[in-house]
C-alpha positions in Angstrom: 79.1 131.0 113.4 82.8 130.3 113.4 82.7 129.2 117.0 79.8 126.8 116.2 81.9 125.2 113.4 84.9 125.0 115.6 82.9 123.5 118.5 81.3 120.8 116.3 84.5 119.9 114.6 86.4 119.8 117.9 83.7 117.5 119.4 84.0 115.0 116.5 87.8 115.2 116.8 87.6 114.3 120.5 85.4 111.3 119.6 87.7 110.1 116.8 90.9 110.6 118.8 89.3 108.7 121.8 88.6 105.8 119.5 92.2 106.0 118.3 93.5 105.9 121.8 91.4 102.8 122.5 92.8 101.1 119.3 96.3 102.1 120.3 95.8 100.5 123.8 94.6 97.3 122.1 97.5 97.4 119.7 99.9 97.3 122.5 97.9 94.6 124.2 97.9 92.4 121.2 101.2 93.3 119.6 102.5 89.7 120.0 99.9 88.5 117.5 101.1 90.6 114.5 104.3 92.4 113.6 102.4 95.0 111.6 100.0 96.3 114.2 102.5 98.9 115.6 103.3 100.2 112.1 99.6 100.4 111.2 98.7 102.4 114.3 101.6 104.7 113.7 100.4 105.3 110.1 96.9 105.9 111.5 98.2 108.4 114.0 100.0 110.3 111.2 96.9 110.2 109.0 94.6 111.4 111.8 97.0 114.2 112.8 97.2 115.4 109.2 93.4 115.3 108.8 92.9 117.1 112.1 95.2 120.0 111.1 93.7 120.2 107.6 90.2 120.3 109.0 91.0 123.3 111.2 92.7 125.0 108.3 89.7 124.4 106.1 87.4 125.9 108.6 89.5 129.0 109.0 90.2 129.5 105.3 86.6 129.1 104.2 85.0 131.2 106.9 84.0 134.7 105.6 84.1 137.3 108.3 82.5 139.9 106.0 79.4 137.9 105.2 76.6 139.5 107.1 72.9 139.5 106.8 71.3 142.9 106.3 67.8 143.3 107.6 65.4 145.8 106.0 63.4 147.7 108.7 62.5 150.7 106.5 59.0 149.3 105.6 56.6 149.1 108.5 54.3 146.2 108.4 51.1 145.8 110.4 49.7 142.4 111.2 46.1 142.4 112.2 45.9 138.7 113.1 48.2 135.8 113.8 47.7 132.4 112.1 49.0 129.5 114.2 
């Protein structure tokens, strides 16, 4: 299950970082219109980097390796018919 959590989180990180790269390209394209656009994109980069690292730490810290499901096969059950 850990690999599923990591895969889903990594997929969304790729989407978010791709959008950030597009915004960074546009920031360089339109940097003559505002003096703050470079500062804002650098702040956004720092924020996204911090959130990305914290997200992976959160997944690894909260995943319980010892949590398993025990199935009870001691009782035999006979089913005479199947309801669909």
